[in-house]
N, CA, C and O atoms as a GROMACS GRO file, in nm:
protein
  368
    1MET      N    1  18.917  14.348   5.501
    1MET     CA    2  18.805  14.286   5.442
    1MET      C    3  18.713  14.303   5.572
    1MET      O    4  18.750  14.278   5.687
    2VAL      N    5  18.587  14.350   5.537
    2VAL     CA    6  18.486  14.346   5.639
    2VAL      C    7  18.376  14.251   5.618
    2VAL      O    8  18.332  14.232   5.505
    3PHE      N    9  18.327  14.186   5.728
    3PHE     CA   10  18.222  14.096   5.700
    3PHE      C   11  18.100  14.148   5.752
    3PHE      O   12  18.088  14.182   5.870
    4GLU      N   13  17.991  14.157   5.652
    4GLU     CA   14  17.870  14.216   5.697
    4GLU      C   15  17.765  14.112   5.712
    4GLU      O   16  17.725  14.049   5.614
    5ALA      N   17  17.719  14.092   5.831
    5ALA     CA   18  17.613  13.997   5.861
    5ALA      C   19  17.485  14.042   5.807
    5ALA      O   20  17.440  14.154   5.833
    6VAL      N   21  17.428  13.962   5.736
    6VAL     CA   22  17.298  13.988   5.657
    6VAL      C   23  17.210  13.870   5.680
    6VAL      O   24  17.254  13.755   5.673
    7GLU      N   25  17.082  13.900   5.710
    7GLU     CA   26  16.972  13.801   5.718
    7GLU      C   27  16.858  13.834   5.633
    7GLU      O   28  16.830  13.951   5.609
    8CYS      N   29  16.785  13.732   5.584
    8CYS     CA   30  16.664  13.764   5.514
    8CYS      C   31  16.558  13.843   5.591
    8CYS      O   32  16.526  13.798   5.701
    9PRO      N   33  16.502  13.951   5.549
    9PRO     CA   34  16.399  14.019   5.612
    9PRO      C   35  16.268  13.934   5.624
    9PRO      O   36  16.185  13.957   5.712
   10THR      N   37  16.256  13.846   5.543
   10THR     CA   38  16.117  13.756   5.532
   10THR      C   39  16.131  13.636   5.616
   10THR      O   40  16.048  13.618   5.705
   11CYS      N   41  16.225  13.554   5.597
   11CYS     CA   42  16.216  13.432   5.671
   11CYS      C   43  16.334  13.434   5.787
   11CYS      O   44  16.338  13.341   5.867
   12GLY      N   45  16.426  13.534   5.794
   12GLY     CA   46  16.529  13.527   5.895
   12GLY      C   47  16.641  13.433   5.862
   12GLY      O   48  16.722  13.399   5.949
   13GLY      N   49  16.647  13.389   5.735
   13GLY     CA   50  16.759  13.286   5.721
   13GLY      C   51  16.889  13.368   5.685
   13GLY      O   52  16.898  13.478   5.632
   14VAL      N   53  16.995  13.276   5.733
   14VAL     CA   54  17.133  13.343   5.716
   14VAL      C   55  17.210  13.290   5.586
   14VAL      O   56  17.324  13.328   5.563
   15ASP      N   57  17.143  13.203   5.503
   15ASP     CA   58  17.213  13.143   5.376
   15ASP      C   59  17.199  13.263   5.266
   15ASP      O   60  17.121  13.248   5.172
   16ILE      N   61  17.266  13.367   5.277
   16ILE     CA   62  17.240  13.478   5.188
   16ILE      C   63  17.342  13.497   5.105
   16ILE      O   64  17.451  13.473   5.158
   17HIS      N   65  17.350  13.538   4.976
   17HIS     CA   66  17.456  13.561   4.892
   17HIS      C   67  17.439  13.679   4.822
   17HIS      O   68  17.323  13.718   4.808
   18ARG      N   69  17.546  13.757   4.767
   18ARG     CA   70  17.525  13.883   4.699
   18ARG      C   71  17.465  13.849   4.563
   18ARG      O   72  17.495  13.743   4.508
   19HIS      N   73  17.388  13.928   4.514
   19HIS     CA   74  17.311  13.902   4.375
   19HIS      C   75  17.320  14.026   4.276
   19HIS      O   76  17.232  14.054   4.195
   20GLY      N   77  17.433  14.092   4.292
   20GLY     CA   78  17.460  14.194   4.195
   20GLY      C   79  17.416  14.338   4.260
   20GLY      O   80  17.422  14.362   4.381
   21GLN      N   81  17.371  14.433   4.156
   21GLN     CA   82  17.332  14.567   4.206
   21GLN      C   83  17.209  14.602   4.146
   21GLN      O   84  17.170  14.550   4.041
   22SER      N   85  17.139  14.698   4.215
   22SER     CA   86  17.009  14.743   4.159
   22SER      C   87  17.061  14.853   4.050
   22SER      O   88  17.180  14.868   4.025
   23ALA      N   89  16.970  14.918   3.996
   23ALA     CA   90  16.981  15.037   3.881
   23ALA      C   91  17.048  15.147   3.943
   23ALA      O   92  17.116  15.227   3.879
   24THR      N   93  17.026  15.154   4.085
   24THR     CA   94  17.087  15.282   4.161
   24THR      C   95  17.206  15.248   4.230
   24THR      O   96  17.260  15.328   4.306
   25GLY      N   97  17.250  15.135   4.209
   25GLY     CA   98  17.390  15.098   4.261
   25GLY      C   99  17.394  15.042   4.393
   25GLY      O  100  17.502  15.030   4.452
   26LYS      N  101  17.273  15.004   4.450
   26LYS     CA  102  17.236  14.937   4.593
   26LYS      C  103  17.287  14.801   4.575
   26LYS      O  104  17.284  14.746   4.465
   27LYS      N  105  17.339  14.738   4.689
   27LYS     CA  106  17.382  14.596   4.684
   27LYS      C  107  17.241  14.515   4.700
   27LYS      O  108  17.156  14.540   4.786
   28ARG      N  109  17.235  14.411   4.600
   28ARG     CA  110  17.123  14.327   4.600
   28ARG      C  111  17.161  14.186   4.644
   28ARG      O  112  17.259  14.128   4.596
   29TYR      N  113  17.074  14.128   4.744
   29TYR     CA  114  17.105  13.988   4.794
   29TYR      C  115  17.011  13.906   4.752
   29TYR      O  116  16.906  13.955   4.709
   30ILE      N  117  17.028  13.768   4.756
   30ILE     CA  118  16.938  13.657   4.727
   30ILE      C  119  16.950  13.562   4.846
   30ILE      O  120  17.056  13.525   4.897
   31CYS      N  121  16.812  13.523   4.889
   31CYS     CA  122  16.809  13.421   4.988
   31CYS      C  123  16.809  13.283   4.930
   31CYS      O  124  16.737  13.258   4.833
   32ARG      N  125  16.882  13.194   4.982
   32ARG     CA  126  16.896  13.044   4.932
   32ARG      C  127  16.805  12.968   4.994
   32ARG      O  128  16.807  12.849   4.962
   33ASN      N  129  16.705  13.010   5.094
   33ASN     CA  130  16.624  12.932   5.161
   33ASN      C  131  16.509  12.879   5.081
   33ASN      O  132  16.437  12.966   5.032
   34GLU      N  133  16.476  12.747   5.056
   34GLU     CA  134  16.385  12.718   4.955
   34GLU      C  135  16.248  12.752   5.002
   34GLU      O  136  16.165  12.769   4.913
   35ASN      N  137  16.209  12.766   5.125
   35ASN     CA  138  16.079  12.788   5.178
   35ASN      C  139  16.047  12.930   5.188
   35ASN      O  140  15.935  12.968   5.222
   36CYS      N  141  16.149  13.016   5.158
   36CYS     CA  142  16.129  13.165   5.176
   36CYS      C  143  16.057  13.209   5.039
   36CYS      O  144  16.086  13.165   4.928
   37THR      N  145  15.951  13.310   5.069
   37THR     CA  146  15.872  13.350   4.954
   37THR      C  147  15.936  13.464   4.890
   37THR      O  148  15.890  13.506   4.784
   38ARG      N  149  16.039  13.519   4.946
   38ARG     CA  150  16.101  13.651   4.889
   38ARG      C  151  16.238  13.615   4.855
   38ARG      O  152  16.317  13.586   4.945
   39LYS      N  153  16.276  13.613   4.725
   39LYS     CA  154  16.404  13.566   4.694
   39LYS      C  155  16.510  13.675   4.689
   39LYS      O  156  16.616  13.650   4.746
   40THR      N  157  16.496  13.791   4.629
   40THR     CA  158  16.596  13.877   4.631
   40THR      C  159  16.542  14.002   4.708
   40THR      O  160  16.424  14.035   4.708
   41PHE      N  161  16.648  14.074   4.779
   41PHE     CA  162  16.608  14.201   4.848
   41PHE      C  163  16.738  14.291   4.844
   41PHE      O  164  16.850  14.266   4.801
   42ILE      N  165  16.682  14.409   4.906
   42ILE     CA  166  16.796  14.525   4.919
   42ILE      C  167  16.794  14.554   5.066
   42ILE      O  168  16.683  14.553   5.118
   43LEU      N  169  16.895  14.579   5.142
   43LEU     CA  170  16.903  14.614   5.268
   43LEU      C  171  16.852  14.752   5.309
   43LEU      O  172  16.780  14.775   5.406
   44ASP      N  173  16.896  14.836   5.224
   44ASP     CA  174  16.868  14.988   5.244
   44ASP      C  175  16.794  15.044   5.125
   44ASP      O  176  16.859  15.094   5.033
   45TYR      N  177  16.659  15.041   5.121
   45TYR     CA  178  16.581  15.094   5.020
   45TYR      C  179  16.579  15.244   5.031
   45TYR      O  180  16.578  15.302   5.139
   46THR      N  181  16.580  15.310   4.901
   46THR     CA  182  16.570  15.454   4.881
   46THR      C  183  16.434  15.497   4.920
   46THR      O  184  16.416  15.590   4.999
   47TYR      N  185  16.327  15.420   4.858
   47TYR     CA  186  16.188  15.466   4.903
   47TYR      C  187  16.128  15.408   5.009
   47TYR      O  188  16.126  15.285   5.012
   48LYS      N  189  16.077  15.472   5.100
   48LYS     CA  190  16.022  15.413   5.224
   48LYS      C  191  15.908  15.317   5.198
   48LYS      O  192  15.881  15.233   5.284
   49GLY      N  193  15.841  15.324   5.088
   49GLY     CA  194  15.728  15.246   5.074
   49GLY      C  195  15.760  15.103   5.044
   49GLY      O  196  15.667  15.022   5.033
   50HIS      N  197  15.883  15.067   5.030
   50HIS     CA  198  15.925  14.915   5.018
   50HIS      C  199  15.959  14.846   5.146
   50HIS      O  200  15.974  14.724   5.150
   51LEU      N  201  15.973  14.924   5.254
   51LEU     CA  202  16.002  14.880   5.382
   51LEU      C  203  15.878  14.790   5.443
   51LEU      O  204  15.761  14.821   5.421
   52LEU      N  205  15.910  14.692   5.508
   52LEU     CA  206  15.815  14.596   5.563
   52LEU      C  207  15.746  14.657   5.694
   52LEU      O  208  15.634  14.621   5.731
   53THR      N  209  15.831  14.765   5.769
   53THR     CA  210  15.754  14.815   5.883
   53THR      C  211  15.656  14.917   5.830
   53THR      O  212  15.550  14.934   5.890
   54VAL      N  213  15.689  14.997   5.704
   54VAL     CA  214  15.582  15.091   5.665
   54VAL      C  215  15.466  15.025   5.619
   54VAL      O  216  15.354  15.070   5.645
   55LYS      N  217  15.487  14.906   5.541
   55LYS     CA  218  15.367  14.828   5.500
   55LYS      C  219  15.278  14.794   5.615
   55LYS      O  220  15.156  14.794   5.600
   56GLN      N  221  15.336  14.762   5.738
   56GLN     CA  222  15.263  14.719   5.842
   56GLN      C  223  15.189  14.840   5.911
   56GLN      O  224  15.081  14.829   5.970
   57GLN      N  225  15.261  14.958   5.897
   57GLN     CA  226  15.190  15.082   5.938
   57GLN      C  227  15.074  15.121   5.870
   57GLN      O  228  14.980  15.177   5.926
   58ILE      N  229  15.079  15.088   5.736
   58ILE     CA  230  14.970  15.129   5.633
   58ILE      C  231  14.860  15.048   5.684
   58ILE      O  232  14.755  15.104   5.716
   59ALA      N  233  14.875  14.923   5.695
   59ALA     CA  234  14.752  14.830   5.758
   59ALA      C  235  14.701  14.879   5.881
   59ALA      O  236  14.579  14.892   5.890
   60ASP      N  237  14.783  14.914   5.991
   60ASP     CA  238  14.735  14.957   6.109
   60ASP      C  239  14.666  15.098   6.095
   60ASP      O  240  14.568  15.126   6.165
   61MET      N  241  14.712  15.174   6.016
   61MET     CA  242  14.641  15.307   6.003
   61MET      C  243  14.504  15.291   5.935
   61MET      O  244  14.408  15.362   5.967
   62ALA      N  245  14.498  15.198   5.842
   62ALA     CA  246  14.368  15.186   5.769
   62ALA      C  247  14.273  15.116   5.872
   62ALA      O  248  14.153  15.142   5.861
   63ILE      N  249  14.308  15.043   5.959
   63ILE     CA  250  14.225  14.960   6.055
   63ILE      C  251  14.170  15.086   6.151
   63ILE      O  252  14.053  15.098   6.187
   64ASN      N  253  14.265  15.166   6.180
   64ASN     CA  254  14.226  15.276   6.274
   64ASN      C  255  14.144  15.408   6.216
   64ASN      O  256  14.111  15.509   6.279
   65GLY      N  257  14.122  15.380   6.088
   65GLY     CA  258  14.032  15.460   6.022
   65GLY      C  259  14.099  15.595   5.940
   65GLY      O  260  14.032  15.684   5.887
   66SER      N  261  14.231  15.588   5.942
   66SER     CA  262  14.295  15.695   5.860
   66SER      C  263  14.272  15.695   5.711
   66SER      O  264  14.266  15.586   5.654
   67GLY      N  265  14.259  15.804   5.644
   67GLY     CA  266  14.236  15.803   5.516
   67GLY      C  267  14.371  15.770   5.437
   67GLY      O  268  14.482  15.765   5.490
   68ILE      N  269  14.346  15.749   5.310
   68ILE     CA  270  14.464  15.714   5.215
   68ILE      C  271  14.564  15.827   5.197
   68ILE      O  272  14.685  15.805   5.208
   69ARG      N  273  14.509  15.960   5.166
   69ARG     CA  274  14.588  16.061   5.174
   69ARG      C  275  14.657  16.100   5.303
   69ARG      O  276  14.777  16.127   5.302
   70ASP      N  277  14.593  16.103   5.403
   70ASP     CA  278  14.649  16.127   5.545
   70ASP      C  279  14.776  16.021   5.579
   70ASP      O  280  14.884  16.054   5.627
   71THR      N  281  14.737  15.894   5.544
   71THR     CA  282  14.838  15.773   5.576
   71THR      C  283  14.968  15.827   5.483
   71THR      O  284  15.080  15.843   5.533
   72GLY      N  285  14.943  15.849   5.370
   72GLY     CA  286  15.065  15.878   5.290
   72GLY      C  287  15.142  16.004   5.309
   72GLY      O  288  15.258  16.020   5.272
   73ARG      N  289  15.052  16.109   5.384
   73ARG     CA  290  15.144  16.226   5.426
   73ARG      C  291  15.215  16.206   5.562
   73ARG      O  292  15.321  16.264   5.585
   74VAL      N  293  15.158  16.126   5.651
   74VAL     CA  294  15.214  16.082   5.774
   74VAL      C  295  15.330  16.011   5.747
   74VAL      O  296  15.434  16.047   5.804
   75LEU      N  297  15.333  15.906   5.662
   75LEU     CA  298  15.444  15.806   5.640
   75LEU      C  299  15.537  15.856   5.540
   75LEU      O  300  15.648  15.802   5.534
   76GLY      N  301  15.504  15.958   5.456
   76GLY     CA  302  15.604  16.030   5.367
   76GLY      C  303  15.618  15.932   5.239
   76GLY      O  304  15.727  15.913   5.184
   77ILE      N  305  15.510  15.877   5.202
   77ILE     CA  306  15.497  15.792   5.066
   77ILE      C  307  15.378  15.848   4.986
   77ILE      O  308  15.297  15.932   5.027
   78SER      N  309  15.381  15.793   4.878
   78SER     CA  310  15.261  15.837   4.773
   78SER      C  311  15.135  15.769   4.824
   78SER      O  312  15.140  15.658   4.878
   79PRO      N  313  15.036  15.828   4.808
   79PRO     CA  314  14.884  15.779   4.820
   79PRO      C  315  14.861  15.662   4.732
   79PRO      O  316  14.776  15.578   4.762
   80THR      N  317  14.931  15.654   4.626
   80THR     CA  318  14.908  15.544   4.525
   80THR      C  319  14.954  15.421   4.591
   80THR      O  320  14.887  15.318   4.587
   81THR      N  321  15.090  15.432   4.664
   81THR     CA  322  15.153  15.309   4.724
   81THR      C  323  15.054  15.265   4.821
   81THR      O  324  15.027  15.145   4.830
   82VAL      N  325  14.997  15.356   4.900
   82VAL     CA  326  14.902  15.323   5.016
   82VAL      C  327  14.780  15.238   4.940
   82VAL      O  328  14.748  15.127   4.983
   83ILE      N  329  14.726  15.285   4.845
   83ILE     CA  330  14.620  15.208   4.786
   83ILE      C  331  14.666  15.072   4.732
   83ILE      O  332  14.595  14.973   4.753
   84ASN      N  333  14.779  15.061   4.664
   84ASN     CA  334  14.822  14.933   4.620
   84ASN      C  335  14.852  14.840   4.724
   84ASN      O  336  14.827  14.720   4.708
   85GLU      N  337  14.904  14.884   4.832
   85GLU     CA  338  14.938  14.793   4.951
   85GLU      C  339  14.812  14.750   5.028
   85GLU      O  340  14.803  14.642   5.087
   86LEU      N  341  14.718  14.841   5.025
   86LEU     CA  342  14.581  14.793   5.079
   86LEU      C  343  14.512  14.684   4.990
   86LEU      O  344  14.457  14.585   5.036
   87LYS      N  345  14.520  14.709   4.878
   87LYS     CA  346  14.477  14.602   4.769
   87LYS      C  347  14.532  14.470   4.792
   87LYS      O  348  14.464  14.368   4.787
   88LYS      N  349  14.670  14.475   4.819
   88LYS     CA  350  14.756  14.354   4.819
   88LYS      C  351  14.708  14.278   4.966
   88LYS      O  352  14.698  14.156   4.977
   89SER      N  353  14.686  14.365   5.062
   89SER     CA  354  14.671  14.291   5.188
   89SER      C  355  14.528  14.239   5.193
   89SER      O  356  14.499  14.151   5.273
   90ARG      N  357  14.437  14.292   5.108
   90ARG     CA  358  14.303  14.222   5.094
   90ARG      C  359  14.286  14.099   5.043
   90ARG      O  360  14.190  14.030   5.077
   91LYS      N  361  14.385  14.054   4.949
   91LYS     CA  362  14.386  13.934   4.886
   91LYS      C  363  14.434  13.821   4.983
   91LYS      O  364  14.551  13.785   4.970
   92ILE      N  365  14.363  13.766   5.072
   92ILE     CA  366  14.387  13.666   5.161
   92ILE      C  367  14.349  13.534   5.127
   92ILE      O  368  14.370  13.442   5.206
   0.00000   0.00000   0.00000
């Protein structure tokens, strides 16, 4: 039996439990921290657009003046994902 140390990517909490599988068969986890804004997550997403680092890169590239299509091409994601993420980050 192998113990896999998992922590929440949002809050960094370690009170994590398995929460079934996704439709593609990936392990899904749930964060038990009451203050965490993100309850369920997957460690290894298939699509890069779901990664927090890519979301940060989208915002950085937009601030530096990169276009939507250029950002999508460089990061390997859809321009629609870039637009949706920029809309979300604008709602402060």
